[in-house]
Each structure stands twice: as C-alpha cells, then as structure tokens.
C-alpha positions as CSV (number, residue, x, y, z in Angstrom):
1,M,121.3,119.1,89.1
2,L,121.0,116.8,92.1
3,A,119.1,113.6,91.5
4,A,118.5,110.3,93.2
5,V,119.6,107.8,90.6
6,L,118.6,104.1,91.0
7,K,121.6,102.2,89.8
8,D,120.3,98.7,90.8
9,F,117.9,97.3,93.3
10,N,118.8,98.6,96.7
11,N,121.4,100.9,95.2
12,L,120.0,104.5,95.2
13,V,122.7,107.1,94.7
14,L,122.5,110.9,95.2
15,E,124.6,112.4,92.5
16,E,125.0,115.4,90.2
17,V,123.7,114.7,86.7
18,P,123.3,117.1,83.7
19,T,120.2,119.3,83.8
20,P,118.1,118.3,80.7
21,E,117.2,120.8,78.0
22,P,113.6,120.9,76.7
23,K,113.1,120.3,73.0
24,N,110.0,120.7,70.8
25,D,106.9,120.4,73.0
26,E,108.9,119.5,76.1
27,V,109.0,121.6,79.3
28,L,111.7,121.8,82.1
29,V,110.1,121.9,85.5
30,R,111.8,122.7,88.8
31,I,110.3,120.1,91.2
32,R,108.9,121.5,94.4
33,S,107.1,118.4,95.7
34,C,106.9,114.8,94.7
35,G,104.8,112.1,96.4
36,F,106.7,108.9,97.3
37,C,104.4,106.1,95.9
38,A,104.6,102.5,96.9
39,T,105.5,101.6,93.3
40,D,108.6,103.8,93.7
41,Y,109.5,102.0,96.9
42,K,108.9,98.6,95.3
43,A,111.3,99.6,92.4
44,I,114.0,100.7,94.8
45,K,113.7,97.6,97.0
46,G,113.5,95.1,94.1
47,I,109.9,94.1,94.9
48,R,108.9,95.4,91.4
49,R,111.3,94.0,88.8
50,N,110.2,95.8,85.6
51,V,112.9,98.4,86.0
52,E,115.7,99.4,83.6
53,F,118.8,100.9,85.2
54,P,119.9,103.6,85.7
55,C,116.7,105.4,86.3
56,I,115.1,108.2,88.3
57,V,111.8,107.3,89.9
58,G,109.1,109.6,91.3
59,H,105.9,110.2,89.4
60,E,103.7,112.4,91.6
61,P,105.3,115.9,91.1
62,S,104.4,119.5,91.2
63,G,106.7,122.4,90.5
64,V,107.5,125.6,88.5
65,V,108.2,125.9,84.8
66,V,111.7,127.2,84.2
67,K,112.1,126.6,80.4
68,T,110.0,125.5,77.5
69,G,110.7,124.0,74.1
70,P,109.9,126.1,70.9
71,F,106.6,124.3,70.2
72,V,105.1,124.8,73.7
73,K,102.1,127.2,73.4
74,N,100.2,127.2,76.7
75,F,102.8,127.4,79.5
76,R,105.7,129.8,80.2
77,E,108.5,130.3,82.7
78,G,107.2,130.9,86.2
79,D,104.0,129.0,85.8
80,E,103.1,126.8,88.8
81,V,102.1,123.4,87.5
82,I,100.9,119.9,88.3
83,I,102.4,117.1,86.3
84,A,100.5,114.0,85.2
85,P,102.9,111.1,85.3
86,S,101.8,109.6,82.0
87,G,101.1,110.8,78.5
88,S,99.5,109.3,75.4
89,C,99.5,109.5,71.6
90,G,96.0,111.2,71.6
91,V,94.9,109.6,68.3
92,C,94.5,105.9,68.9
93,A,91.0,104.4,69.5
94,D,91.7,104.1,73.3
95,C,92.7,107.8,73.6
96,R,89.7,109.0,71.6
97,N,87.4,106.8,73.6
98,G,88.6,108.6,76.8
99,N,90.9,105.8,78.0
100,S,94.2,107.5,77.4
101,H,95.7,105.4,80.2
102,Y,95.2,102.3,77.9
103,C,97.3,103.9,75.1
104,S,99.8,101.3,73.7
105,K,102.1,104.2,72.5
106,G,102.0,106.0,75.8
107,F,104.9,106.9,78.1
108,T,105.4,107.5,81.8
109,T,107.8,109.6,83.8
110,G,109.4,107.9,86.8
111,G,106.7,105.2,87.1
112,D,105.8,102.0,85.4
113,G,103.2,100.6,83.0
114,P,104.1,101.7,79.5
115,E,107.3,100.5,77.8
116,I,108.6,104.0,77.5
117,V,109.7,105.2,80.9
118,L,111.4,108.7,81.2
119,P,113.4,110.1,84.1
120,G,111.2,111.0,87.0
121,A,110.9,113.6,89.7
122,F,113.2,112.5,92.5
123,A,115.5,115.2,91.2
124,E,115.7,119.0,91.2
125,Y,114.5,119.3,87.6
126,M,112.5,117.1,85.3
127,I,111.6,117.1,81.6
128,T,108.0,116.4,80.7
129,Y,105.6,117.2,77.8
130,E,103.2,120.1,77.6
131,Q,100.3,117.6,77.4
132,C,101.1,116.4,80.9
133,L,100.9,119.9,82.5
134,Y,98.0,121.3,84.5
135,T,97.9,124.8,86.0
136,K,98.1,124.6,89.8
137,P,95.4,126.7,91.5
138,A,96.9,129.4,93.7
139,N,95.1,128.2,96.8
140,V,96.5,124.6,96.5
141,S,99.9,123.9,98.1
142,F,102.7,122.2,96.1
143,D,102.5,119.2,98.5
144,A,98.7,118.8,97.9
145,A,99.2,119.4,94.1
146,A,101.8,116.6,94.1
147,L,99.0,114.2,95.2
148,T,96.7,115.1,92.3
149,E,97.4,111.8,90.5
150,P,96.5,109.5,93.4
151,L,93.4,111.7,94.2
152,A,92.4,111.4,90.5
153,G,92.8,107.6,90.8
154,A,90.6,107.6,93.9
155,W,87.9,109.7,92.2
156,K,88.0,107.5,89.1
157,G,87.7,104.3,91.2
158,V,84.9,105.4,93.6
159,I,82.9,107.8,91.4
160,L,83.5,107.1,87.7
161,K,84.0,103.3,87.8
162,S,82.0,102.2,90.8
163,E,79.4,105.0,90.5
164,M,78.9,105.6,94.2
165,H,75.6,107.3,95.0
166,V,74.7,109.7,97.7
167,G,73.7,107.8,100.8
168,D,75.6,104.6,99.8
169,D,77.0,102.5,102.7
170,V,80.7,102.1,101.8
171,V,83.4,99.8,103.2
172,I,87.1,100.8,102.5
173,I,89.5,97.9,103.2
174,G,93.0,99.3,103.8
175,T,93.4,102.9,104.8
176,G,96.9,103.8,103.7
177,G,97.4,106.7,101.4
178,I,95.1,105.6,98.5
179,G,92.5,104.1,100.9
180,L,92.3,107.4,102.7
181,L,91.9,109.3,99.5
182,C,89.1,106.9,98.5
183,L,87.5,107.4,101.9
184,M,87.7,111.2,101.6
185,V,86.1,111.1,98.1
186,A,83.4,108.8,99.4
187,R,82.7,111.1,102.4
188,A,82.6,114.2,100.1
189,A,80.2,112.4,97.7
190,G,77.7,111.7,100.5
191,A,78.4,108.2,101.8
192,G,76.0,107.1,104.5
193,R,77.8,104.7,106.8
194,L,81.5,104.7,105.9
195,I,83.5,101.9,107.4
196,A,87.3,101.7,107.4
197,V,88.9,98.3,107.8
198,D,92.6,98.1,108.7
199,A,94.8,96.0,111.0
200,S,96.8,99.1,112.0
201,G,95.6,101.2,114.9
202,Y,97.6,104.1,113.4
203,A,95.7,103.7,110.1
204,R,92.3,103.4,111.8
205,N,92.9,106.6,113.7
206,N,93.7,108.4,110.5
207,A,90.5,107.1,109.0
208,M,88.4,108.3,111.8
209,A,90.0,111.7,111.6
210,L,89.3,112.0,107.9
211,G,85.6,111.0,108.0
212,A,85.0,107.3,108.7
213,T,81.9,106.7,110.7
214,H,83.2,103.3,112.0
215,V,86.5,101.5,112.0
216,I,87.2,97.7,112.3
217,D,90.3,95.7,113.1
218,P,90.0,92.6,110.9
219,T,92.4,90.7,113.1
220,V,90.0,90.8,116.1
221,G,86.8,88.7,115.9
222,D,84.9,88.3,112.7
223,P,85.1,91.4,110.5
224,V,82.2,90.2,108.3
225,K,79.9,89.9,111.3
226,E,81.1,93.3,112.6
227,V,80.4,95.0,109.2
228,Y,76.9,93.5,109.1
229,S,76.2,94.6,112.7
230,I,76.8,98.1,111.5
231,I,75.2,97.7,108.1
232,P,72.5,95.0,108.5
233,G,71.6,95.1,104.9
234,G,75.2,94.8,103.7
235,P,77.4,97.3,102.0
236,D,76.5,99.1,98.7
237,L,80.1,99.5,97.8
238,I,83.4,97.9,98.9
239,V,86.7,99.3,97.9
240,E,89.8,97.1,98.4
241,A,92.7,99.5,98.8
242,A,95.1,97.3,100.8
243,G,96.9,94.9,98.4
244,P,97.1,91.5,100.1
245,V,95.0,88.6,98.9
246,A,93.5,88.4,102.4
247,A,91.9,91.8,101.8
248,V,90.4,90.7,98.5
249,N,89.0,87.6,100.2
250,L,87.4,89.8,102.9
251,M,85.9,92.0,100.2
252,T,84.3,89.0,98.4
253,A,83.0,87.7,101.8
254,L,81.3,91.0,102.5
255,R,79.2,91.0,99.4
256,R,75.4,90.9,99.5
257,R,73.1,90.9,96.4
258,G,73.8,94.0,94.3
259,T,77.0,95.0,96.1
260,K,79.5,96.8,93.9
261,W,83.1,96.0,94.6
262,N,86.3,97.6,93.4
263,L,89.6,95.8,93.1
264,F,91.9,98.7,93.6
265,G,94.8,97.8,95.9
266,I,96.0,94.5,94.7
267,T,98.5,95.2,91.9
268,T,100.7,92.1,92.0
269,H,99.9,88.9,90.0
270,E,98.3,86.9,92.8
271,K,95.3,84.6,92.6
272,F,92.1,84.5,94.5
273,E,89.0,82.3,94.2
274,L,85.4,83.1,93.6
275,D,82.4,80.9,94.0
276,G,81.0,81.2,90.5
277,G,77.4,80.3,91.4
278,L,77.3,82.7,94.4
279,T,78.8,85.5,92.3
280,H,76.2,84.9,89.6
281,F,73.3,85.0,92.0
282,L,74.6,87.9,94.0
283,E,74.4,89.9,90.8
284,G,76.9,92.5,92.0
285,R,79.4,94.3,89.9
286,M,83.2,94.1,90.1
287,D,85.2,97.1,88.9
288,A,88.9,98.0,89.1
289,S,90.9,101.1,88.8
290,F,94.4,101.8,87.8
291,G,96.2,105.0,86.6
292,C,94.4,108.2,85.8
293,T,93.1,110.1,82.8
294,P,92.9,113.8,82.0
295,L,89.3,113.8,83.2
296,G,90.4,112.3,86.5
297,M,93.2,114.9,86.8
298,Q,90.8,117.8,86.1
299,Q,88.3,116.4,88.6
300,A,90.9,116.0,91.3
301,I,92.1,119.6,90.7
302,R,88.5,120.8,91.0
303,L,88.1,119.0,94.3
304,M,91.2,120.6,95.7
305,E,90.5,124.1,94.4
306,R,87.0,124.1,95.9
307,N,88.2,122.8,99.2
308,V,86.1,119.6,98.9
309,V,89.1,117.2,99.4
310,D,92.5,118.3,100.8
311,P,95.0,115.5,100.0
312,E,97.7,117.2,102.1
313,K,95.8,115.9,105.2
314,I,97.2,112.4,104.4
315,V,100.9,113.6,104.4
316,S,102.8,112.2,107.4
317,H,106.4,112.9,106.5
318,R,108.4,115.4,104.4
319,F,112.0,115.1,103.4
320,P,114.4,117.2,101.3
321,L,115.9,115.3,98.4
322,T,119.2,115.2,100.3
323,E,117.5,112.9,102.8
324,I,116.0,110.5,100.3
325,H,117.6,107.5,102.0
326,R,115.8,108.3,105.2
327,A,112.6,108.6,103.3
328,V,113.1,105.1,101.9
329,E,113.5,103.8,105.5
330,V,110.3,105.6,106.5
331,M,108.5,104.0,103.5
332,G,109.2,100.6,105.1
333,E,107.8,101.6,108.5
334,K,104.2,100.8,109.6
335,E,103.4,104.1,111.2
336,R,103.6,106.4,108.2
337,N,101.2,107.6,105.6
338,K,102.0,109.7,102.6
339,V,105.7,110.7,102.3
340,I,106.6,113.8,100.3
341,I,110.0,114.6,98.8
342,N,110.8,118.4,98.4
343,P,113.8,118.8,96.1
344,W,113.3,122.6,96.2
345,M,111.9,124.3,99.3
346,D,111.2,128.0,100.2
C-alpha cells in the first residue's frame, strides 16, 4: 500500500509498504478521508518532539472495512466506518468512570498522548481495533465523518465540561478548525451573543459565515473594551481555542464574576499568570478539554446525522495522498482551514 512515512523531522516520504493483516480483534480499513490535524503538522515539522521514527501520522480517519480479525463480532467487510484515534483497556478505574481518554494502558493510532502509538491514516489502509469503530451514518460524507473526533472534542469542551446553557453569551478566541467547531456547537446549543476573536480576517469571515453574531480583531484597539461594548455584563463562557499565551491572557482579562473559561487551544508547556485574589473573588470556573471519549464520539455522530452541525463546512482544502507534501505546505499557510487527505477517492 502507499503510505506517507515520517522518517525524521521534515523528512516525509511517500513509499510502498506492506499492507497489514488484521489479527484477533483488529480490523483493516481502507481510508477514504483523514483530517490533517495541527498535531500531525507539528510532528512532521519537528515542533512536537515526542515522535518515534519511522511512523505514519494521521488520526482523524473514516473509511470502509475490508478485512476483519477472527474475534471481530460487530463489523464486516463493506461497512462504512468512523475511526476513533485512541482506544483504552476498558477495565481500569478511569475507563469505568467514563474517562477512557485518561487510561494509562491506552493507545493511539497516528497521534500522540499514550506511550503506545500505532501507524496512522496517512496511508491507503490502516489497522485499528473493533473498539475504535463507529458506524458512519449514510447521510454523512466521509470528509465530515473524518472530523468526528475534533467535533467530539468541541462538544466535550463546550457542553460537557463547561456546561454551556441556552442563551449564554459566549466568546470564542481563535477560529481555526477547532474554534469554528466550538462556535458551531455553541450556536446549535442556543448561544445568545456569540463573539469570535481572531487576528485573521480570513478566520473572522469564516466565523461570521458559520454563526458568529460579532467578530473582533484583537490587534485593533482594546479587545476587552470591545467585548464589553457588545456584552455589557461580560461573557458567560470564554473558550480559548487559539494556542498562544496571548490568547490565554486575553481570556483571563475578559472574565467577570461567574464566568466559565475553557483552556482548550494551548497544548504546549507554556506559562501564564493569574491574579490569585482576583480569580478567587471572581468565583468563575476554569475547565479544559483534550481528546475525546466514546460518549463524545457518539454525540458528535448524533449532531452530524441529525444535521445539527456539519463539520464539512470548515474544510478548505482536499488533497489525494500523492499530494501530501503540498498539503503540508498548505498547513503552514495562514489562509486555510481544515485540510483533508483522501487516500482513496471515488
């Protein structure tokens, strides 16, 4: 099979590798679509260093089952499926408490986090386990299905962790792919005033097209004053989906008493400061969100199947696997949103 093999940082090679054979409860999936996540890009460019070579990245896939191991009971050849990037042991305390993404014995395919990292989906075929498969609804495209995991993360952050309520005034800082998914979930959940903050005009236009009531350029004027001119009482919920420390600092500056704030976008080990006394007296609540759970995956599928949220609307570029190097270039450009790799196309 053809695969994009990462030999070293900045050394991504398209080459033929053996097609794996499924064993036991494993499933071989022909990959139709795979989202190009920023964590994949960081691994390729050496920004993320917890990578063992050689490896195949890509952890947001959908596809078609082509072969199953002898212990697989619920899926068969020809089934159209969504693949969760990670799996868990199922029996530890974290798994049984519903936090399977905390599992110390877990694994991931093509991503990062657990110690066990299996080959990912920037390839024509991929091995995964039955526990990671979800049936793709017939009315959901393969490209949309590939974005189930990031949509699940957005749902988990906005709804499950931060408990957004109908009518809440929400500020989303950073409207790249994950920020837009958070925005779309908030819109669908009945946000009142929904403000998108981003320095990119391209990103702000995307946010307006997908449901923001207002957009703000934080590089012009005072973004705190501008938010409070729109929401005089201050935001009920702030989601930081940008990444830089400056975005986190803006989030903390926007708080009023009782504001909930979700640290979502910053994933590198950087430091920011909080005024302890102010944070105490504001009596807000800080949440964070990483990864996804089976509950999140099921909820994301439900949102797509019922046409509540269509994640395909955030896709800006599509490339066949043979053009993976061009896709890497586009990932480094400012005017792009979600990039999709299509190893197999109709």
